[in-house]
ZAMARGU-4260 file (C-alpha; in steps of 0.2 Angstrom, whole numbers, plus 5000, padded with zeros to 4 digits):
<rodrens>
0) 5304/5668/5054 | 5317/5653/5057 | 5329/5656/5071 | 5346/5660/5064 | 5361/5668/5071
5) 5363/5687/5067 | 5378/5698/5066 | 5375/5703/5084 | 5372/5686/5090 | 5387/5672/5087
10) 5382/5655/5081 | 5377/5642/5093 | 5389/5628/5096 | 5383/5610/5093 | 5384/5608/5113
15) 5372/5623/5116 | 5360/5617/5103 | 5360/5600/5110 | 5359/5606/5128 | 5344/5617/5124
20) 5334/5603/5115 | 5339/5591/5128 | 5334/5602/5143 | 5317/5606/5134 | 5312/5588/5131
25) 5318/5583/5149 | 5307/5597/5158 | 5292/5595/5145 | 5288/5576/5144 | 5270/5581/5137
30) 5276/5593/5124 | 5270/5591/5106 | 5281/5595/5090 | 5273/5606/5077 | 5278/5608/5059
35) 5269/5621/5048 | 5258/5624/5062 | 5252/5605/5064 | 5255/5593/5077 | 5267/5580/5070
40) 5273/5572/5086 | 5265/5569/5103 | 5279/5566/5115 | 5269/5556/5127 | 5267/5543/5113
45) 5282/5547/5102 | 5300/5542/5105 | 5316/5553/5101 | 5335/5551/5100 | 5348/5566/5101
50) 5365/5564/5096 | 5379/5578/5096 | 5393/5571/5087 | 5403/5574/5070 | 5401/5593/5073
55) 5382/5592/5070 | 5367/5590/5081 | 5355/5576/5075 | 5337/5575/5081 | 5328/5558/5077
60) 5309/5557/5082 | 5298/5542/5078 | 5281/5535/5082 | 5271/5521/5075 | 5265/5531/5060
65) 5279/5542/5056 | 5298/5545/5057 | 5307/5560/5055 | 5327/5564/5056 | 5334/5581/5055
70) 5350/5592/5059 | 5346/5605/5070 | 5357/5621/5066 | 5350/5633/5079 | 5337/5636/5093
75) 5327/5650/5099 | 5316/5651/5115 | 5301/5662/5113 | 5286/5662/5124 | 5288/5646/5131
80) 5290/5638/5112 | 5307/5631/5108 | 5310/5634/5090 | 5322/5623/5079 | 5330/5627/5063
85) 5332/5610/5055 | 5338/5604/5038 | 5334/5588/5029 | 5350/5579/5024 | 5356/5584/5008
90) 5347/5600/5008 | 5353/5617/5014 | 5337/5627/5016 | 5331/5627/5034 | 5313/5622/5040
95) 5306/5625/5057 | 5301/5614/5071 | 5292/5620/5086 | 5292/5611/5103 | 5278/5617/5112
100) 5272/5613/5131 | 5255/5620/5131 | 5243/5606/5127 | 5230/5620/5123 | 5232/5622/5104
105) 5222/5637/5101 | 5229/5653/5095 | 5230/5668/5108 | 5216/5677/5099 | 5204/5663/5099
110) 5206/5659/5117 | 5203/5677/5121 | 5187/5677/5110 | 5182/5661/5119 | 5184/5668/5136
115) 5175/5685/5132 | 5161/5674/5125 | 5160/5663/5140 | 5160/5679/5152 | 5144/5685/5144
120) 5136/5668/5145 | 5141/5666/5164 | 5134/5683/5169 | 5118/5679/5161 | 5116/5662/5169
125) 5121/5670/5186 | 5106/5684/5185 | 5094/5670/5180 | 5099/5657/5194 | 5102/5669/5208
130) 5090/5683/5204 | 5091/5690/5222 | 5110/5694/5219 | 5119/5707/5207 | 5134/5700/5197
135) 5148/5713/5201 | 5165/5716/5192 | 5168/5701/5182 | 5183/5699/5173 | 5196/5687/5166
140) 5211/5699/5166 | 5227/5692/5171 | 5234/5696/5189 | 5252/5689/5190 | 5254/5697/5208
145) 5239/5688/5215 | 5241/5671/5203 | 5226/5674/5194 | 5226/5669/5175 | 5215/5673/5161
150) 5208/5656/5160 | 5197/5659/5176 | 5182/5671/5175 | 5180/5679/5193 | 5169/5691/5201
155) 5156/5693/5215 | 5136/5691/5218 | 5131/5705/5229 | 5115/5708/5239 | 5116/5722/5251
160) 5130/5718/5263 | 5130/5700/5259 | 5141/5693/5245 | 5148/5677/5237 | 5164/5676/5228
165) 5162/5667/5211 | 5175/5658/5200 | 5173/5650/5185 | 5181/5641/5170 | 5174/5637/5152
170) 5172/5620/5143 | 5186/5625/5131 | 5200/5624/5144 | 5210/5610/5148 | 5205/5598/5161
175) 5221/5602/5171 | 5215/5621/5170 | 5198/5616/5176 | 5205/5605/5191 | 5215/5620/5196
180) 5199/5630/5199 | 5198/5626/5218 | 5215/5633/5222 | 5212/5649/5213 | 5194/5650/5220
185) 5202/5649/5238 | 5214/5664/5234 | 5200/5674/5226 | 5189/5671/5241 | 5202/5677/5252
190) 5206/5692/5241 | 5188/5697/5241 | 5188/5697/5259 | 5203/5706/5261 | 5202/5719/5249
195) 5185/5726/5254 | 5181/5740/5267 | 5174/5727/5279 | 5156/5732/5277 | 5153/5718/5264
200) 5152/5700/5271 | 5159/5686/5259 | 5150/5671/5266 | 5157/5659/5254 | 5163/5654/5237
205) 5154/5647/5222 | 5163/5637/5209 | 5156/5635/5191 | 5164/5622/5180 | 5159/5613/5164
210) 5147/5600/5165 | 5155/5582/5167 | 5172/5589/5173 | 5169/5591/5192 | 5176/5575/5198
215) 5192/5580/5206 | 5186/5596/5212 | 5171/5588/5221 | 5181/5576/5230 | 5193/5590/5236
220) 5179/5601/5241 | 5174/5587/5254 | 5188/5592/5264 | 5187/5610/5266 | 5183/5620/5281
225) 5165/5623/5282 | 5168/5635/5297 | 5179/5646/5287 | 5167/5649/5272 | 5153/5640/5264
230) 5157/5630/5248 | 5147/5627/5232 | 5150/5619/5216 | 5140/5621/5201 | 5140/5613/5183
235) 5137/5623/5168 | 5131/5617/5152 | 5137/5631/5141 | 5125/5626/5125 | 5108/5625/5136
240) 5114/5638/5149 | 5108/5626/5162 | 5117/5627/5180 | 5116/5611/5192 | 5123/5611/5208
245) 5134/5597/5214 | 5134/5591/5233 | 5152/5591/5240 | 5145/5578/5253 | 5139/5566/5239
250) 5155/5561/5229 | 5152/5543/5231 | 5164/5530/5231 | 5182/5535/5225 | 5186/5529/5207
255) 5204/5521/5214 | 5212/5506/5215 | 5229/5501/5224 | 5241/5489/5215 | 5249/5475/5224
260) 5267/5477/5231 | 5279/5466/5221 | 5288/5452/5228 | 5305/5460/5228 | 5316/5444/5233
265) 5308/5434/5218 | 5310/5448/5205 | 5329/5451/5210 | 5332/5433/5208 | 5322/5433/5192
270) 5332/5447/5185 | 5349/5443/5192 | 5357/5439/5175 | 5351/5455/5166 | 5355/5466/5181
275) 5373/5459/5181 | 5374/5464/5163 | 5369/5482/5167 | 5379/5484/5183 | 5394/5479/5174
280) 5393/5494/5163 | 5393/5506/5178 | 5410/5512/5185 | 5413/5501/5201 | 5416/5516/5211
285) 5398/5522/5208 | 5389/5505/5209 | 5383/5509/5228 | 5374/5525/5222 | 5363/5516/5209
290) 5346/5514/5215 | 5338/5498/5209 | 5319/5499/5210 | 5307/5484/5207 | 5293/5492/5199
295) 5283/5476/5197 | 5286/5458/5197 | 5290/5461/5177 | 5301/5476/5177 | 5317/5482/5187
300) 5323/5500/5184 | 5341/5507/5187 | 5341/5525/5192 | 5355/5538/5198 | 5348/5551/5209
305) 5331/5548/5203 | 5334/5548/5184 | 5332/5532/5176 | 5345/5527/5164 | 5341/5508/5161
310) 5327/5495/5165 | 5324/5477/5162 | 5307/5471/5159 | 5299/5454/5154 | 5293/5451/5137
315) 5292/5438/5123 | 5304/5430/5113 | 5301/5433/5094 | 5283/5427/5088 | 5282/5415/5103
320) 5274/5414/5119 | 5291/5410/5128 | 5295/5424/5140 | 5311/5433/5138 | 5320/5449/5147
325) 5323/5465/5137 | 5336/5477/5143 | 5333/5495/5137 | 5342/5511/5140 | 5338/5529/5141
330) 5321/5534/5148 | 5303/5539/5142 | 5303/5544/5124 | 5322/5541/5123 | 5321/5523/5127
335) 5331/5511/5116 | 5333/5492/5117 | 5350/5486/5122 | 5359/5476/5109 | 5377/5469/5108
340) 5380/5482/5094 | 5374/5497/5104 | 5382/5492/5121 | 5395/5505/5120 | 5381/5518/5119
345) 5374/5513/5136 | 5392/5512/5143 | 5394/5531/5135 | 5378/5536/5143 | 5381/5529/5159
350) 5400/5537/5160 | 5391/5554/5155 | 5377/5553/5167 | 5389/5549/5182 | 5400/5562/5178
355) 5388/5576/5176 | 5373/5572/5188 | 5382/5574/5205 | 5378/5584/5220 | 5386/5601/5219
360) 5387/5599/5200 | 5385/5612/5187 | 5367/5619/5189 | 5366/5624/5170 | 5370/5606/5165
365) 5354/5597/5159 | 5357/5580/5166 | 5360/5589/5183 | 5343/5598/5181 | 5332/5585/5174
370) 5318/5578/5185 | 5323/5586/5202 | 5307/5580/5211 | 5313/5562/5207 | 5330/5567/5214
375) 5322/5573/5230 | 5312/5559/5232 | 5327/5547/5230 | 5336/5556/5243 | 5322/5556/5256
380) 5318/5538/5252 | 5335/5533/5260 | 5332/5544/5275 | 5315/5553/5279 | 5320/5558/5296
385) 5323/5576/5289 | 5304/5577/5286 | 5299/5570/5304 | 5311/5562/5315 | 5296/5550/5321
390) 5294/5543/5303 | 5301/5524/5301 | 5317/5524/5289 | 5314/5505/5285 | 5296/5507/5278
395) 5296/5520/5264 | 5287/5516/5248 | 5291/5527/5232 | 5279/5529/5217 | 5266/5519/5224
400) 5253/5515/5211 | 5235/5521/5216 | 5225/5524/5200 | 5211/5537/5200 | 5201/5548/5189
405) 5215/5562/5191 | 5229/5563/5179 | 5242/5559/5192 | 5242/5542/5199 | 5257/5539/5208
410) 5261/5544/5227 | 5277/5552/5230 | 5282/5544/5246 | 5272/5533/5258 | 5278/5530/5275
415) 5273/5527/5293 | 5276/5535/5310 | 5282/5527/5326 | 5263/5527/5331 | 5258/5517/5316
420) 5250/5531/5307 | 5253/5532/5289 | 5262/5547/5282 | 5259/5553/5264 | 5273/5565/5258
425) 5270/5576/5242 | 5287/5582/5236 | 5290/5598/5225 | 5308/5604/5219 | 5300/5619/5210
430) 5287/5631/5215 | 5270/5624/5212 | 5253/5634/5215 | 5244/5618/5218 | 5255/5610/5230
435) 5242/5609/5244 | 5228/5602/5235 | 5239/5590/5225 | 5245/5583/5242 | 5227/5582/5247
440) 5222/5571/5233 | 5235/5558/5238 | 5230/5560/5256 | 5211/5557/5252 | 5216/5541/5241
445) 5228/5534/5255 | 5215/5537/5268 | 5202/5528/5257 | 5212/5513/5255 | 5217/5512/5273
450) 5201/5516/5283 | 5187/5511/5271 | 5193/5493/5268 | 5198/5487/5285 | 5197/5468/5287
455) 5186/5465/5303 | 5194/5449/5306 | 5212/5453/5305 | 5211/5471/5308 | 5223/5473/5293
460) 5220/5487/5281 | 5221/5486/5261 | 5240/5492/5260 | 5244/5478/5271 | 5234/5465/5262
465) 5242/5471/5246 | 5259/5468/5253 | 5265/5485/5261 | 5270/5488/5278 | 5273/5469/5282
470) 5274/5465/5301 | 5268/5481/5307 | 5252/5486/5315 | 5245/5501/5306 | 5235/5513/5316
475) 5216/5516/5312 | 5218/5534/5313 | 5218/5544/5296 | 5236/5547/5289 | 5246/5562/5291
480) 5250/5573/5276 | 5267/5581/5274 | 5271/5594/5260 | 5289/5596/5257 | 5298/5608/5246
485) 5314/5618/5247 | 5311/5634/5256 | 5312/5647/5243 | 5301/5636/5231 | 5286/5635/5241
490) 5273/5645/5233 | 5267/5661/5243 | 5249/5655/5241 | 5252/5637/5248 | 5249/5643/5266
495) 5234/5652/5262 | 5225/5638/5254 | 5231/5626/5269 | 5222/5638/5280 | 5205/5633/5272
500) 5207/5615/5274 | 5196/5605/5286 | 5204/5602/5303 | 5202/5583/5299 | 5216/5584/5288
505) 5233/5584/5299 | 5245/5593/5288 | 5264/5599/5290 | 5273/5610/5278 | 5291/5606/5278
510) 5303/5619/5270 | 5320/5612/5266 | 5338/5620/5264 | 5341/5624/5245 | 5356/5614/5245
515) 5346/5598/5248 | 5355/5589/5235 | 5371/5589/5245 | 5363/5587/5262 | 5344/5587/5267
520) 5339/5598/5281 | 5323/5605/5286 | 5324/5625/5290 | 5307/5627/5296 | 5290/5618/5299
525) 5272/5623/5300 | 5258/5612/5306 | 5239/5613/5306 | 5230/5611/5322 | 5243/5623/5330
</rodrens>
């Protein structure tokens, strides 16, 4: 049924419609657009423009192979899906577009059938592979109180007083779901140990993942505490029902590479003219709060509290090989080239952005709420002392590119302490169950690049050879890991997961005051090795 106003619900204003769409698109950059149940746009590849003027809200979507312009007359949020009642120009009959965040396009009934079938396969495989143990109480039921979702099959293998906690995920789930299995596995092991009567000894955790999808989990398992539990990772081929163990100590070289730090002085000189054009559109009183970030030797970005509103990049002029600079405004799918004709649009965007994205602003405003982690990152980049007073404030790098097999390839913040030890800082502005292990992913990469590639002649690590931390002598010790989030946004499971990390990982969990946009202040800290 198309969303529409009823007699009990007043019609939405153009501003309310625009805000609902703008908020959803800002908070769901990987969303897809459905029409008649089919994906018509993937917002990772498509672009969009939203205009609220002349009493109507217009949504323009385009990609390499299609283009769509619709007037949006109403919105309705239901089960994480934003339904838009839309009209083609010149037509009165509404049509429905759906904006969906879940990349799993299966229907709920199909997902449930797949998981039930997998549970039977899993139990059959476990009986055959571990004949001395008995599978017990395997299920996929959701348990929100303990953070267990239906994508994960869990139960126990029991032999007298000995037992193993088991958690598994089927091959139809997304890679992100598979990558989350270790966090849920640790919580499941802890639950099994705590909920029993004490007579059964859970010696460890067995994880079962689809064949070929274990890379990230394997690298994480190498840094778990072997004194706290035994850890086993198995890959299952569901078609042949073959189970093969993977050795966490044999995860090989990391598939990761570090990008060279750009020459900022040369880049600023190169972009001087384009920079001046963009900054001329920013109110003079607000120019000092604009963050100008050199992303590479060919790209300069302009941000307000972490939200990019314009950028300059090198390109080619026309059909020639002559280099030229292109200015764009907006961000992501909403990025638009700047021309003389639309310069007023950038001026209006900047005016609207600077009026609404301010500390202490309206928390309901989409521009205020957009990309809170990038806002937090921009604040801490200027001053990291609230995280640790021993961190150097003049050597902090943000969004350092270190590409690996995992989806996420940018380190939030990378700094250094007064003793020369590197500091990896993972930031979250909202609650995230996987904070601890996502931070571990970056710590592993930084450690690898720094310690595995020391130049024996100069003593310099790979970061310094790539242009980072110039003039400093870095320690040859492993980096420190800082996990940072507002106090009320730290998931209750985070500390539980941290207990099971190897003591070789020196971590600190930093809880910030909720009013961090106004002033960053740590309200408590917890450290490993204490």
